[in-house]
VOGU-3710 file (C-alpha; in Angstrom, 3 decimals, decimal comma):
1> xxxxxxxxxx> 131,511/-47,979/-53,927  134,942/-49,316/-52,952  133,579/-51,899/-50,478  130,977/-53,192/-52,906  133,469/-53,413/-55,734  135,867/-55,429/-53,599  133,170/-57,851/-52,491  131,998/-58,387/-56,058  135,545/-59,003/-57,233  136,008/-61,482/-54,393
11> xxxxxxxxxx> 133,083/-63,514/-55,659  134,628/-63,605/-59,133  137,899/-65,060/-57,933  138,793/-66,428/-54,521  142,398/-65,547/-55,308  141,543/-61,947/-54,399  141,214/-62,985/-50,751  144,672/-61,706/-49,877  144,120/-58,283/-51,403  140,623/-57,958/-49,957
21> xxxxxxxxxx> 141,794/-58,913/-46,489  144,725/-56,550/-46,727  142,548/-53,532/-47,555  139,247/-54,019/-45,766  139,540/-56,712/-43,085  136,414/-57,491/-41,129  136,823/-57,634/-37,373  134,732/-58,971/-34,534  133,219/-56,338/-32,263  134,033/-57,909/-28,900
31> xxxxxxxxxx> 131,276/-58,849/-26,490  133,309/-57,072/-23,797  132,302/-53,798/-25,470  128,633/-54,765/-25,556  125,982/-54,613/-22,861  123,403/-57,324/-23,524  119,889/-56,071/-22,737  118,054/-58,783/-24,662  115,008/-60,459/-23,109  115,955/-63,805/-24,658
41> xxxxxxxxxx> 119,718/-63,900/-24,077  120,301/-61,873/-20,909  118,502/-64,434/-18,685  120,647/-67,162/-20,236  123,827/-65,238/-19,444  122,523/-64,914/-15,890  121,754/-68,662/-15,709  125,303/-69,449/-16,770  126,686/-67,120/-14,087  124,325/-68,263/-11,335
51> xxxxxxxxxx> 123,827/-71,964/-12,115  126,119/-73,395/-14,796  129,406/-72,087/-13,439  128,760/-73,023/-9,779  127,684/-76,515/-10,893  130,836/-76,919/-12,968  133,065/-75,541/-10,201  131,605/-78,062/-7,752  132,196/-80,957/-10,154  135,705/-79,738/-11,014
61> xxxxxxxxxx> 136,897/-79,023/-7,514  134,948/-81,359/-5,235  133,414/-84,282/-7,124  136,375/-84,998/-9,413  140,146/-84,740/-9,167  140,735/-82,078/-11,776  141,984/-79,377/-9,397  143,626/-81,925/-7,113  145,781/-83,032/-10,041  147,328/-79,559/-10,243
71> xxxxxxxxxx> 147,942/-79,556/-6,493  149,633/-82,963/-6,725  151,758/-81,927/-9,697  152,989/-78,901/-7,766  153,910/-81,012/-4,697  155,989/-83,466/-6,773  155,554/-86,290/-4,262  154,743/-89,109/-6,681  150,985/-89,026/-6,111  148,557/-90,674/-8,539
81> xxxxxxxxxx> 146,742/-88,870/-11,311  142,941/-88,869/-11,022  140,596/-89,093/-13,980  141,316/-89,012/-17,722  144,486/-87,747/-19,428  142,693/-84,761/-20,991  140,899/-83,535/-17,853  143,129/-80,458/-17,569  141,308/-79,021/-20,581  138,007/-78,875/-18,685
91> xxxxxxxxxx> 139,598/-76,678/-16,022  140,882/-74,295/-18,681  137,556/-74,118/-20,542  135,792/-73,408/-17,276  138,252/-70,611/-16,462  137,575/-69,170/-19,914  133,826/-69,269/-19,268  134,396/-67,615/-15,880  136,418/-64,868/-17,573  133,604/-64,137/-20,002
101> xxxxxxxxxx> 131,012/-64,191/-17,253  133,045/-61,775/-15,128  132,870/-59,264/-17,964  129,090/-59,603/-18,036  128,546/-59,795/-14,272  131,513/-58,771/-12,076  131,709/-61,081/-9,075  134,520/-60,728/-6,533  133,951/-64,181/-5,049  134,001/-65,888/-8,445
111> xxxxxxxxxx> 137,120/-63,978/-9,456  138,830/-64,993/-6,219  138,024/-68,645/-6,945  139,514/-68,295/-10,430  142,635/-66,631/-9,010  143,012/-69,504/-6,541  142,874/-72,058/-9,355  145,289/-70,059/-11,494  147,809/-69,987/-8,647  147,618/-73,794/-8,447
121> xxxxxxxxxx> 147,989/-74,128/-12,219  151,055/-71,879/-12,226  152,613/-73,875/-9,380  152,198/-77,089/-11,393  154,131/-75,792/-14,407  157,498/-77,445/-15,025  160,699/-75,378/-15,140  160,916/-75,657/-18,925  157,373/-74,362/-19,380  155,687/-77,754/-19,877
131> xxxxxxxxxx> 152,294/-78,114/-18,195  150,188/-81,266/-18,230  149,227/-82,927/-14,966  148,792/-86,362/-16,521  152,442/-86,616/-17,545  153,756/-84,700/-14,536  152,136/-87,362/-12,351  152,680/-90,473/-14,500  156,164/-89,782/-15,859  157,582/-86,819/-17,725
141> xxxxxxxxxx> 159,810/-89,175/-19,716  156,675/-90,198/-21,656  155,589/-86,700/-22,624  155,357/-85,908/-26,327  155,518/-89,586/-27,277  151,848/-90,149/-28,169  150,151/-87,759/-30,582  146,720/-88,863/-29,348  147,234/-88,023/-25,688  145,791/-84,509/-26,110
151> xxxxxxxxxx> 148,815/-82,626/-24,789  148,540/-79,931/-27,462  144,747/-79,911/-27,090  145,024/-79,175/-23,366  147,678/-76,577/-24,089  145,372/-74,874/-26,549  142,603/-74,536/-23,990  145,175/-73,196/-21,523  146,065/-70,494/-24,069  142,429/-69,573/-24,700
161> xxxxxxxxxx> 141,826/-69,315/-20,954  144,944/-67,219/-20,421  143,936/-64,745/-23,112  140,335/-64,543/-21,900  141,270/-64,021/-18,251  143,811/-61,362/-19,118  141,265/-59,505/-21,230  138,631/-59,778/-18,509  140,727/-58,825/-15,488  144,053/-57,450/-16,720
171> xxxxxxxxxx> 145,815/-60,171/-14,706  148,725/-61,781/-16,551  149,524/-64,867/-14,470  147,587/-67,374/-16,586  148,557/-65,622/-19,823  152,220/-65,886/-18,846  151,800/-69,573/-17,977  150,209/-70,133/-21,381  152,971/-68,222/-23,151  155,661/-70,307/-21,454
181> xxxxxxxxxx> 153,859/-73,488/-22,540  153,607/-72,155/-26,102  157,328/-71,327/-26,058  158,105/-74,844/-24,848  156,025/-76,374/-27,657  157,616/-74,101/-30,253  161,099/-75,169/-29,157  160,104/-78,836/-29,127  158,612/-78,891/-32,602  158,737/-75,967/-35,025
191> xxxxxxxxxx> 162,194/-74,718/-34,113  163,529/-78,285/-33,951  161,615/-79,259/-37,118  160,334/-82,320/-35,278  157,207/-83,832/-36,897  154,073/-83,661/-34,777  150,414/-84,032/-35,721  147,962/-83,114/-32,980  145,455/-85,923/-32,544  142,804/-83,564/-31,231
201> xxxxxxxxxx> 143,033/-80,156/-32,852  142,526/-76,976/-30,791  145,997/-75,527/-30,391  145,885/-74,020/-33,892  143,069/-71,562/-33,153  144,396/-70,947/-29,631  147,837/-69,948/-30,900  146,253/-67,308/-33,116  144,448/-65,885/-30,077  147,730/-65,887/-28,162
211> xxxxxxxxxx> 149,463/-64,143/-31,071  146,812/-61,417/-31,126  147,016/-60,935/-27,347  150,814/-60,820/-27,123  151,948/-59,667/-30,575  154,440/-62,573/-30,711  154,406/-63,663/-34,353  156,104/-66,972/-33,596  152,772/-68,148/-32,162  151,064/-67,477/-35,497
221> xxxxxxxxxx> 153,942/-69,207/-37,267  153,556/-72,202/-34,966  149,824/-72,422/-35,722  150,609/-72,435/-39,440  153,322/-75,045/-38,875  150,892/-77,370/-37,069  148,403/-77,027/-39,917  151,096/-77,844/-42,459  152,038/-81,070/-40,644  148,739/-82,727/-41,502
231> xxxxxxxxxx> 148,230/-85,117/-44,409  151,901/-85,949/-44,902  151,995/-89,384/-43,311  153,531/-88,082/-40,089  150,678/-88,986/-37,744  150,997/-92,033/-35,542  149,204/-93,397/-32,513  145,964/-95,049/-31,498  143,613/-93,195/-33,818  145,791/-93,720/-36,872
241> xxxxxxxxxx> 146,261/-97,420/-36,151  142,544/-98,213/-35,981  141,707/-99,724/-39,356  138,115/-98,491/-39,313  139,203/-94,921/-38,636  142,713/-94,239/-39,861  144,191/-90,801/-40,568  140,874/-89,338/-41,756  139,531/-89,591/-38,205  141,827/-86,702/-37,222
251> xxxxxxxxxx> 141,586/-84,913/-40,607  145,106/-86,171/-41,428  144,376/-88,023/-44,666  145,509/-85,224/-46,997  147,120/-81,801/-46,413  144,690/-79,189/-45,136  144,910/-77,091/-48,300  143,926/-80,122/-50,376  140,969/-81,267/-48,276  137,603/-81,400/-50,015
261> xxxxxxxxxx> 135,379/-83,533/-47,775  134,520/-83,548/-44,103  135,823/-86,648/-42,337  136,289/-88,139/-38,915  135,649/-86,660/-35,498  133,337/-83,644/-35,692  134,752/-81,533/-32,857  138,328/-82,032/-34,013  137,299/-80,956/-37,509  135,566/-77,792/-36,306
271> xxxxxxxxxx> 138,549/-76,704/-34,233  140,920/-77,447/-37,118  138,972/-75,412/-39,651  138,457/-72,550/-37,228  142,221/-72,426/-36,749  142,822/-72,646/-40,495  140,457/-69,719/-41,094  142,257/-67,702/-38,425  145,624/-68,405/-40,014  144,243/-67,634/-43,472
281> xxxxxxxxxx> 143,071/-64,224/-42,273  146,305/-63,351/-40,500  148,681/-64,789/-43,103  146,623/-63,645/-46,113  146,672/-67,233/-47,353  143,931/-68,095/-49,897  145,024/-71,744/-49,955  143,357/-72,485/-46,630  140,282/-70,495/-47,582  139,734/-72,330/-50,858
291> xxxxxxxxxx> 139,950/-75,694/-49,106  137,678/-74,671/-46,260  135,027/-73,328/-48,592  134,893/-76,700/-50,347  134,781/-78,601/-47,054  132,151/-76,187/-45,711  129,893/-76,964/-48,669  130,336/-80,681/-47,996  129,295/-80,205/-44,374  126,349/-77,886/-44,977
301> xxxxxxxxxx> 125,020/-79,350/-48,217  125,241/-83,018/-47,276  126,081/-83,621/-43,604  124,262/-81,132/-41,366  121,107/-81,653/-39,359  118,311/-79,124/-39,692  119,194/-78,017/-36,151  122,700/-77,055/-37,283  124,130/-80,081/-35,501  126,853/-82,152/-37,136
311> xxxxxxxxxx> 128,493/-85,514/-36,578  125,720/-88,080/-36,846  127,729/-91,138/-35,827  128,297/-92,068/-32,200  130,935/-94,692/-32,984  133,481/-92,104/-34,096  131,755/-89,024/-32,637  131,681/-87,675/-36,143  130,852/-88,210/-39,783  129,962/-91,348/-41,719
321> xxxxxxxxxx> 128,713/-91,003/-45,325  126,835/-88,196/-47,052  123,161/-87,814/-46,098  123,450/-90,285/-43,213  121,405/-88,253/-40,730  119,479/-90,575/-38,403  117,228/-88,861/-35,912  116,848/-90,964/-32,772  120,444/-92,194/-32,990  121,849/-88,793/-33,867
331> xxxxxxxxxx> 125,060/-88,034/-31,991  125,297/-84,324/-32,827  127,621/-83,476/-29,950  127,114/-80,129/-28,237  130,808/-79,309/-28,640  130,562/-79,872/-32,395  127,689/-77,391/-32,609  129,709/-74,889/-30,584  132,533/-75,496/-33,056  130,148/-74,766/-35,946
341> xxxxxxxxxx> 129,532/-71,340/-34,395  133,284/-70,691/-34,165  134,032/-71,866/-37,709  131,171/-70,054/-39,420  132,061/-66,814/-37,667  135,588/-67,043/-39,092  134,264/-67,868/-42,562  132,063/-64,786/-42,435  135,041/-62,642/-41,440  136,966/-63,941/-44,439
351> xxxxxxxxxx> 134,278/-63,637/-47,095  131,684/-61,204/-45,763  128,933/-63,609/-46,866  125,686/-63,875/-44,885  125,298/-67,597/-45,618  127,862/-68,383/-42,940  125,885/-66,488/-40,317  122,745/-68,315/-41,461  124,445/-71,551/-40,452  125,930/-70,009/-37,299
361> xxxxxxxxxx> 122,480/-68,809/-36,235  120,936/-72,219/-36,932  123,579/-73,972/-34,831  123,455/-71,383/-32,055  119,693/-71,264/-31,496  119,082/-74,978/-31,906  121,823/-77,614/-31,622  124,107/-75,546/-29,359  121,516/-74,030/-27,057  119,891/-77,443/-26,678
371> xxxxxxxxxx> 123,021/-78,513/-24,805  122,106/-76,262/-21,856  119,045/-76,916/-19,713  116,595/-74,128/-18,946  117,690/-74,365/-15,310  121,329/-73,922/-16,331  122,696/-76,874/-14,351  121,971/-79,891/-16,565  123,433/-80,638/-19,967  123,214/-82,679/-23,138
381> xxxxxxxxxx> 126,324/-84,273/-24,615  124,533/-85,561/-27,717  121,495/-83,859/-29,205  119,123/-86,334/-30,911  116,251/-85,249/-33,131  113,907/-87,955/-31,861  113,459/-89,830/-28,618  111,317/-92,678/-27,341  111,935/-91,436/-23,820  115,454/-92,752/-23,267
391> xxxxxxxxxx> 117,217/-89,381/-23,404  117,647/-87,083/-20,427  119,882/-84,198/-19,422  122,752/-84,929/-17,038  124,447/-83,043/-14,215  127,903/-83,989/-15,498  129,829/-86,407/-17,692  132,995/-88,463/-17,346  134,286/-86,612/-20,388  133,028/-83,187/-19,391
401> xxxxxxxxxx> 133,866/-81,017/-22,388  130,285/-79,996/-23,197  129,165/-78,181/-19,994  132,063/-75,732/-20,019  131,942/-75,387/-23,806  128,297/-74,336/-23,975  128,851/-72,103/-20,940  131,701/-70,222/-22,590  129,683/-69,834/-25,813  126,594/-68,420/-24,094
411> xxxxxxxxxx> 128,656/-66,112/-21,891  130,371/-64,662/-24,984  127,351/-64,603/-27,328  127,878/-60,876/-27,855  130,922/-61,748/-29,974  128,639/-62,855/-32,786  126,316/-59,854/-33,121  128,443/-57,452/-35,175  131,461/-57,305/-37,417  133,021/-54,098/-38,625
421> xxxxxxxxxx> 135,754/-52,364/-40,564  136,860/-48,748/-40,583  133,865/-47,458/-42,510  131,053/-50,001/-42,211  129,088/-52,072/-39,748  127,573/-55,518/-40,320  124,617/-56,610/-38,152  124,779/-60,408/-38,057  122,599/-61,436/-35,122  119,539/-59,765/-33,672
431> xxxxxxxxxx> 120,167/-59,513/-29,936  119,182/-56,485/-27,879  122,265/-54,566/-26,767  123,990/-51,247/-26,268  127,486/-50,576/-27,603  129,746/-48,078/-29,336  131,828/-48,205/-32,517  134,329/-46,010/-34,259  133,273/-45,639/-37,890  134,893/-43,269/-40,386
441> xxxxxxxxxx> 136,801/-41,741/-37,476  133,662/-40,943/-35,465  132,336/-42,495/-32,259  128,936/-44,012/-32,941  126,712/-45,250/-30,110  124,289/-47,980/-31,182  121,326/-49,466/-29,349  119,474/-52,491/-30,674  116,005/-53,364/-29,406  114,143/-56,513/-30,401
451> xxxxxxxxxx> 111,976/-59,377/-29,185  113,822/-61,773/-31,467  113,576/-64,747/-31,968  109,877/-64,525/-31,154  109,268/-61,411/-33,242  110,999/-60,253/-36,422  111,086/-56,532/-35,685  114,497/-55,026/-34,921  115,152/-51,369/-34,079  118,584/-49,729/-34,286
461> xxxxxxxxxx> 119,111/-46,323/-32,682  122,224/-44,505/-33,928  124,015/-41,697/-32,099  127,186/-40,631/-33,936  129,165/-37,895/-32,207  128,756/-35,900/-35,425  127,015/-36,431/-38,743  129,079/-39,106/-40,524  128,787/-41,220/-43,653  129,149/-44,967/-43,279
471> xxxxxxxxxx> 127,411/-48,157/-44,392  125,249/-50,486/-42,350  124,792/-54,045/-43,605  121,704/-55,772/-42,188  121,731/-59,538/-42,616  118,778/-60,944/-44,518  118,469/-64,429/-43,002  118,090/-67,433/-45,267  114,727/-68,171/-43,689  113,587/-64,748/-44,954
481> xxxxxxxxxx> 115,136/-65,231/-48,403  113,395/-68,603/-48,712  116,531/-70,702/-48,226  116,546/-72,711/-44,969  120,185/-73,664/-45,629  122,431/-73,184/-48,650  122,634/-76,064/-51,079  119,019/-77,153/-50,574  119,762/-79,978/-48,175  116,543/-78,655/-46,666
491> xxxxxxxxxx> 113,944/-76,507/-48,430  110,641/-74,836/-47,616  107,606/-76,586/-49,035  106,263/-73,197/-50,120  108,090/-70,119/-51,351  108,454/-67,301/-48,874  106,544/-64,432/-50,470  106,613/-61,926/-47,620  108,516/-58,709/-48,114  111,416/-57,580/-45,976
501> xxxxxxxxxx> 110,714/-54,073/-44,729  113,377/-51,535/-43,811  112,567/-48,033/-42,552  114,827/-45,109/-41,687  113,231/-42,586/-39,352  109,818/-44,056/-40,127  110,154/-43,791/-43,913  110,593/-46,786/-46,236  114,261/-47,080/-47,161  115,771/-48,148/-50,431
511> xxxxxxxxxx> 118,612/-50,612/-50,102  120,876/-52,744/-52,214  121,381/-56,415/-51,454  124,976/-57,586/-51,325  126,214/-60,953/-50,134  122,956/-61,562/-48,264  122,848/-58,148/-46,553  120,578/-55,137/-47,035  123,041/-52,261/-47,369  122,163/-48,747/-46,203
521> xxxxxxxxxx> 124,853/-46,160/-46,927  124,260/-42,523/-46,105  125,252/-39,748/-43,759  123,961/-40,696/-40,330  123,201/-38,243/-37,548  122,322/-38,564/-33,865  118,790/-39,824/-33,371  118,522/-41,729/-36,638  116,570/-44,942/-36,294  116,488/-48,019/-38,513
531> xxxxxxxxxx> 113,503/-50,315/-38,208  113,951/-53,726/-39,729  110,944/-56,038/-40,082  111,473/-59,689/-40,950  108,552/-62,039/-41,655  108,152/-64,801/-39,084  105,745/-67,228/-40,724  105,589/-70,844/-39,639  107,188/-72,943/-42,377  107,137/-76,628/-43,256
541> xxxxxxxxxx> 110,529/-77,950/-44,352  111,402/-81,011/-46,374  114,828/-82,598/-46,723  116,459/-83,964/-49,856  115,303/-87,488/-50,821  118,816/-88,812/-50,117  118,149/-88,306/-46,391  116,284/-91,578/-45,976  115,500/-90,985/-42,304  113,184/-88,133/-43,324
551> xxxxxxxxxx> 111,285/-89,779/-46,163  107,686/-88,487/-46,294  108,342/-86,288/-43,263  108,403/-82,563/-42,605  109,901/-80,344/-39,933  108,568/-77,048/-38,621  110,533/-73,822/-38,359  109,665/-70,284/-37,377  112,348/-67,651/-37,728  115,646/-69,283/-36,727
561> xxxxxxxxxx> 113,977/-71,792/-34,420  113,390/-75,426/-35,301  110,401/-76,908/-33,463  109,616/-80,358/-32,095  106,668/-82,140/-30,510  107,179/-83,533/-27,019  105,172/-85,934/-24,894  104,893/-83,427/-22,051  102,537/-81,354/-24,229  100,932/-84,047/-26,367
571> xxxxxxxxxx> 100,636/-87,239/-24,359  101,700/-90,697/-25,472  101,869/-92,275/-28,945  103,504/-89,265/-30,548  105,139/-91,580/-33,069  101,675/-92,033/-34,607  101,194/-88,323/-35,276  100,586/-87,433/-38,939  100,577/-83,836/-40,131  97,580/-83,206/-42,430
581> xxxxxxxxxx> 98,031/-82,155/-46,048  96,256/-78,925/-45,210  97,437/-77,928/-41,780  96,705/-74,777/-39,839  99,344/-73,260/-37,577  98,628/-71,009/-34,617  101,404/-69,261/-32,711  100,637/-69,058/-28,995  102,506/-67,652/-26,017  103,252/-70,080/-23,219
591> xxxxxxxxxx> 106,074/-71,294/-20,977  108,318/-74,284/-20,516  109,340/-74,101/-16,850  110,192/-70,384/-16,467  111,134/-69,915/-20,137  108,707/-67,690/-22,004  108,248/-69,130/-25,499  106,002/-69,017/-28,506  104,680/-72,490/-29,200  102,967/-73,598/-32,409
601> xxxxxxxxxx> 99,628/-75,387/-32,396  98,958/-77,439/-35,503  95,575/-78,792/-36,435  93,699/-80,356/-39,336  92,253/-83,634/-40,481  93,821/-86,952/-41,415  91,484/-89,588/-42,904  88,476/-87,546/-41,739  89,716/-87,491/-38,158  90,749/-84,311/-36,371
611> xxxxxxxxxx> 94,415/-83,991/-35,509  96,037/-81,482/-33,171  99,410/-81,103/-31,508  101,636/-78,507/-29,862  105,204/-77,913/-31,006  107,851/-76,180/-28,900  111,302/-74,840/-29,789  113,769/-77,699/-30,005  116,153/-76,137/-27,489  113,481/-76,392/-24,757
621> xxxxxxxxxx> 112,771/-80,125/-24,921  113,710/-82,615/-22,165  113,401/-79,994/-19,435  110,334/-81,675/-17,935  111,695/-85,176/-17,619  112,321/-87,947/-20,168  109,550/-88,394/-22,733  108,926/-88,812/-26,431  110,136/-86,132/-28,846  110,214/-85,723/-32,616
631> xxxxxxx> 111,555/-83,014/-34,892  110,634/-84,752/-38,151  106,909/-85,562/-38,404  105,105/-87,809/-40,846  103,175/-85,867/-43,481  99,899/-87,080/-44,981  100,419/-88,127/-48,604
//
């Protein structure tokens, strides 16, 4: 088969990336074309719309000066700037989340509020296209003099918001504002060949989105130009001058195409590599891809928590040394986990490999989702893997990037379910939905039904307008294949011996396995049904011995979910809990607040004494007040 041949050749030599991308590019199937019907995710989309967004709007408009700064900039009366120099970005991220939510749940009042804000943003824009309330209010003569002042970062979030709002509503005002800002930046730097290294990356991926929305290739060229500025000794400012951080803090130590290790600030790194993957795909540039694959292995094999969180160090909000993964002091910022979702999606689009979605799924269901409370109106900035009771969710933060970031991710979760090309469909995530594709020139309606992540059965109903041949690639998750994460940073204590079952119209189906997917290629007709059954055993996981924080400890996972024990279910002295050598697991249905979950009861004997405990999904902890919590549990020797 042509597709299979190309994917095999790609594995032989990464230099085939350009040819592979040119012939069979994989594309995201937009969440805007998907109706989420899923019992797990639909309530979370509703919580974002009903709780998260109103809470963020209140903080943005009433409690802080973020919207007032735009009003002041428009009046030009010398008024003072309120807050931090990068606060504009939170307004833009929130508008992006609102745009996504409007596509899921149309709301005239919410749209009117967004339109009101957009009018104020447009009024604050300078005549030459520049837009940043901090410099408009503190002195435009200082703009573009400090690479660390997040001007390009704020501009990037403006661009993402403009694209999202245009796609959601068809209204161009914010998109036009963003385009004028992009034009201003292009004139200032690329066209003038003026060196500039963005201290906080974000604009690179945003420019690619703007290019796709407008068709203006200069935006793609500008993204590539920004990437090429890094690692050439051009960076200067506060972060570069700090001896303990230096250029590596902003991924500026070596050129992007020569980078081999993850360094510095975790969120900046994720945005940079997402942008590099986007440019690689659109410029057919294998140089970026080769570098990112090496860096990706460094992150996943040596620097990622079992929850999919990254950036263990609070001092630099990022990475320290390999295998330094403390639990109670874990930083693991929510935004970094959101960035892991972005980056791994782009890597999957480039290579068609399921391992990237394995990591995306791990980050999404654990470290990212943990950032949002079950009530939808409280948040985590950092996501520790142990607590003595000192951690609690907050209504807001001084630096408020995380609430809007997790809101925009949840609202657009449909973006990560499928990818496609002209003649094939890849099923990456298992989320109940209804949608339609065009495959091999034929309209194909698809309905997915599942109780995932609690149950491993997935049903796909296919309704092509006429009998048509195409391929369906069903991801075989690493936790089914017996590989918790690639590279064996973490491994199951026992081999997974259960069989993956695939049926077509009730009959067992033969399939080939390619790049981590079960491939079914045949002529499909209306009414065909694929039933996909994944084993969901409870598994004990051990980390590599280099991770000293987890010596003689195990973690518990079922499906994609990492579990933890919490004081609310188990009382005090949880730190003394020891998992028996021979432990029995029982999966039970229960609730945390109004969240229906499947908890795991573990029981056995330690030193002739009975031991029992209840473990809950990690994303649900700290919703019943501060208390003890542990992901990694001591194991009887």
